[in-house]
C-alpha positions as CSV (number, residue, x, y, z in Angstrom):
1,M,8.5,-4.4,-3.4
2,G,5.3,-4.7,-1.0
3,K,4.1,-8.3,0.0
4,N,1.1,-7.9,-2.5
5,A,3.5,-7.4,-5.7
6,S,2.7,-9.5,-8.6
7,T,5.8,-11.4,-10.5
8,I,6.7,-9.5,-13.7
9,R,8.6,-10.0,-16.9
10,I,10.0,-7.2,-19.3
11,E,10.0,-8.3,-23.2
12,P,11.6,-6.0,-26.1
13,W,9.2,-3.4,-27.5
14,S,8.0,-3.9,-30.5
15,E,5.8,-3.1,-34.0
16,D,2.4,-4.6,-31.8
17,D,2.9,-2.5,-28.6
18,F,1.5,0.9,-30.0
19,D,-2.1,0.2,-28.4
20,L,0.1,-0.4,-25.0
21,L,1.9,2.9,-25.6
22,R,-1.8,4.6,-26.5
23,A,-3.1,3.0,-23.2
24,A,-0.3,5.1,-21.1
25,N,-0.8,8.1,-23.0
26,A,-4.5,8.7,-20.7
27,P,-4.2,11.9,-18.8
28,E,-3.9,10.6,-15.3
29,L,-0.6,8.7,-16.0
30,M,0.8,12.0,-17.9
31,D,-0.3,14.6,-15.7
32,H,3.1,14.5,-14.6
33,L,4.6,14.7,-17.8
34,G,2.7,17.9,-19.8
35,G,-0.4,16.0,-20.4
36,P,-1.1,13.4,-23.1
37,E,0.3,13.2,-26.6
38,T,-1.1,13.8,-29.9
39,D,-1.5,10.3,-32.3
40,E,0.5,11.9,-34.1
41,Q,3.5,12.4,-31.5
42,L,2.5,8.8,-30.0
43,A,3.8,7.6,-33.7
44,L,7.0,9.1,-33.5
45,R,7.7,7.9,-30.0
46,H,6.5,4.5,-31.0
47,R,8.6,4.5,-33.8
48,R,11.5,5.7,-31.5
49,Y,11.0,2.7,-29.2
50,V,10.7,0.2,-31.5
51,D,14.1,1.5,-33.1
52,L,15.8,1.5,-29.6
53,S,14.9,-2.1,-28.7
54,A,16.0,-2.9,-32.1
55,D,19.8,-1.1,-31.5
56,R,22.1,-3.5,-30.1
57,T,25.0,-0.8,-30.0
58,G,24.2,-0.1,-26.0
59,R,22.1,3.2,-27.1
60,G,19.2,1.7,-24.3
61,R,16.2,-0.7,-24.7
62,M,12.5,0.1,-24.3
63,F,10.0,-2.5,-22.9
64,R,6.8,-3.9,-22.0
65,I,6.2,-4.9,-18.5
66,V,4.1,-8.2,-18.3
67,C,2.4,-9.9,-15.9
68,E,3.5,-13.3,-15.4
69,A,0.5,-14.6,-14.1
70,D,-1.9,-14.0,-17.3
71,G,0.5,-12.3,-20.0
72,R,-1.5,-9.1,-19.7
73,A,0.8,-5.9,-20.8
74,A,0.9,-3.7,-17.9
75,G,3.1,-1.4,-18.2
76,T,6.2,0.4,-20.0
77,V,9.8,0.7,-18.7
78,G,12.7,1.8,-20.4
79,F,16.4,3.5,-20.4
80,W,18.2,5.4,-23.1
81,E,21.1,7.5,-23.4
82,N,21.2,11.3,-22.4
83,T,23.8,14.1,-21.5
84,W,23.0,15.1,-17.9
85,N,25.7,17.7,-16.7
86,G,28.3,17.5,-19.1
87,R,28.2,13.7,-18.8
88,Q,27.0,10.7,-20.9
89,V,24.1,9.1,-18.7
90,Y,21.4,7.0,-18.8
91,E,18.0,8.1,-18.4
92,T,15.3,5.7,-17.1
93,G,11.5,5.8,-17.2
94,W,8.1,3.8,-16.7
95,S,4.7,4.1,-16.8
96,V,2.0,1.2,-15.2
97,L,-1.7,0.9,-16.8
98,P,-4.2,2.5,-13.9
99,G,-5.4,-1.2,-13.3
100,F,-2.1,-2.8,-12.6
101,Q,-1.1,0.0,-10.4
102,G,-0.2,-0.4,-6.1
103,R,1.2,-3.6,-6.6
104,G,5.0,-3.3,-7.0
105,I,4.7,-3.5,-10.9
106,A,6.5,-0.2,-11.6
107,T,9.2,-1.1,-8.9
108,A,9.7,-4.4,-10.6
109,G,9.9,-3.1,-13.9
110,T,12.4,-0.4,-13.3
111,L,14.4,-2.8,-11.0
112,A,14.4,-5.3,-14.3
113,A,15.4,-2.4,-16.1
114,V,18.1,-1.6,-14.3
115,E,20.1,-4.7,-14.5
116,Q,19.1,-4.2,-18.4
117,A,21.4,-0.9,-18.1
118,R,24.0,-2.6,-16.1
119,A,24.6,-5.7,-18.5
120,A,24.7,-3.3,-21.6
121,R,28.2,-2.0,-19.4
122,K,28.6,1.0,-21.1
123,H,27.3,4.1,-18.8
124,R,28.6,4.3,-15.3
125,F,25.2,5.7,-13.7
126,L,21.4,5.6,-14.9
127,H,18.9,8.5,-14.2
128,A,15.6,9.1,-13.6
129,F,13.8,12.8,-13.4
130,P,10.2,12.2,-11.9
131,S,8.3,16.1,-11.0
132,V,8.7,17.2,-7.4
133,D,5.0,16.2,-7.1
134,N,5.3,12.6,-8.4
135,G,5.3,10.8,-5.2
136,P,4.6,7.5,-6.6
137,S,7.2,7.5,-9.0
138,N,9.9,8.9,-6.4
139,A,9.0,6.0,-4.4
140,V,9.8,4.0,-7.1
141,C,13.2,5.7,-7.3
142,R,13.4,4.9,-3.5
143,K,12.4,1.5,-3.3
144,A,14.9,0.4,-6.6
145,G,17.5,1.8,-4.5
146,F,18.1,4.8,-6.5
147,T,20.2,7.9,-4.6
148,L,18.3,11.1,-4.4
149,V,21.1,13.9,-5.6
150,G,18.4,16.6,-5.5
151,E,16.0,18.6,-7.3
152,C,16.9,19.9,-10.7
153,D,15.3,21.3,-13.6
154,F,14.3,18.8,-16.2
155,E,12.6,20.0,-19.5
156,Y,9.7,17.1,-20.5
157,P,8.2,17.1,-22.6
158,P,11.6,18.8,-24.8
159,G,11.0,23.1,-24.3
160,Q,8.4,22.6,-21.1
161,P,10.7,22.8,-17.8
162,L,9.7,20.5,-15.3
163,R,10.7,21.2,-11.6
164,S,12.1,17.1,-11.0
165,H,14.2,14.9,-8.4
166,D,17.2,13.8,-9.8
167,W,17.3,10.1,-8.6
168,R,20.7,8.6,-9.3
169,I,21.6,4.7,-9.8
170,D,25.3,3.5,-9.8
171,L,25.5,0.8,-12.5
172,G,29.3,-0.4,-11.2
173,P,32.5,0.2,-12.8
174,F,33.5,-1.0,-16.1
């Protein structure tokens, strides 16, 4: 993280976090992900996040990223199960609100999520699939210690092909 990185903590996603999800649905944040979602799609995603955070079987977790200095929510981060190249892995993703970008918050949040995925002790690898054109998200992967596996075709949202980088971090043997 850079010298101006904020100290953050991650907190489990809750019913009260819908407004944060709505704020993270801004066009400039969804540009590399097929554009903003409808209110109905957001409500369904919020329900998935709440359910995932309540699950204790190791399927994954979603979190809000909170700035320690003032307690404000700065973004979202999480990890969830996915099948990639025929193997069960974790996938991760994040979003940092515009007013908090450029401070190392995405990297700090991603590193915290990596530790949560490692502690789940369920899958060996955690992958991230940012668009090849998303320089900031690719930089987060690099700074967080992920290894670039290569380019790939990924679907996000489902049914929409996205040319992505496949970044992977080894969570260690279990």
